[in-house]
C-alpha positions in Angstrom: 26.3 16.0 21.2 28.0 17.5 18.1 27.1 15.8 14.9 29.2 16.9 11.9 27.9 14.5 9.2 24.6 12.7 8.5 24.4 11.0 5.1 21.8 8.5 4.0 22.0 7.1 0.5 19.8 4.4 -1.0 20.7 2.9 -4.3 17.9 1.0 -6.0 18.6 -1.8 -8.5 16.2 -3.8 -10.6 17.7 -7.2 -11.0 14.5 -9.2 -11.4 11.1 -7.8 -12.4 9.0 -7.2 -9.3 12.1 -7.3 -6.9 13.8 -4.2 -5.5 17.4 -4.6 -4.5 18.5 -1.8 -2.2 22.0 -0.8 -1.2 21.6 1.3 2.0 24.6 3.5 3.0 24.5 5.4 6.3 27.3 7.6 7.5 26.4 9.3 10.7 29.1 11.1 12.7 31.9 8.7 11.6 29.8 5.5 12.0 29.3 3.8 8.7 26.6 1.2 7.9 26.3 -0.6 4.6 23.4 -3.1 4.1 21.8 -4.7 1.0 18.2 -5.8 1.1 15.7 -7.3 -1.3 12.0 -6.6 -1.4 9.1 -7.4 -3.6 7.2 -4.5 -5.1 4.2 -5.2 -2.9 6.2 -5.8 0.3 4.6 -3.8 3.2 8.0 -3.5 5.0 9.5 -1.8 2.0 6.7 0.6 1.7 6.9 1.4 5.5 10.6 1.9 5.2 10.2 4.5 2.5 7.5 6.3 4.4 9.6 6.3 7.6 12.6 7.7 5.7 10.4 10.5 4.2 9.1 11.3 7.7 12.6 11.6 9.2 13.8 13.8 6.3 10.8 16.1 6.7 11.3 16.3 10.5 15.0 17.2 10.0 14.3 19.8 7.3 11.6 21.5 9.5 13.6 21.3 12.8 13.8 24.6 14.7 17.3 26.0 15.0 18.2 26.5 18.7 
């Protein structure tokens, strides 16, 4: 599988104190996904999402070139 483009962008907005509004844009090999979500500052799902995203970024940056 040849992948030419992987782009992940998260735009964080502060509309209400304690609430994070995220615009998530993913462009992977021509498929585009745009989603907006809202999370409280103490939301465990939000924290897990950020941790998972960091993990994926580290895995990609440390991937062995074959």
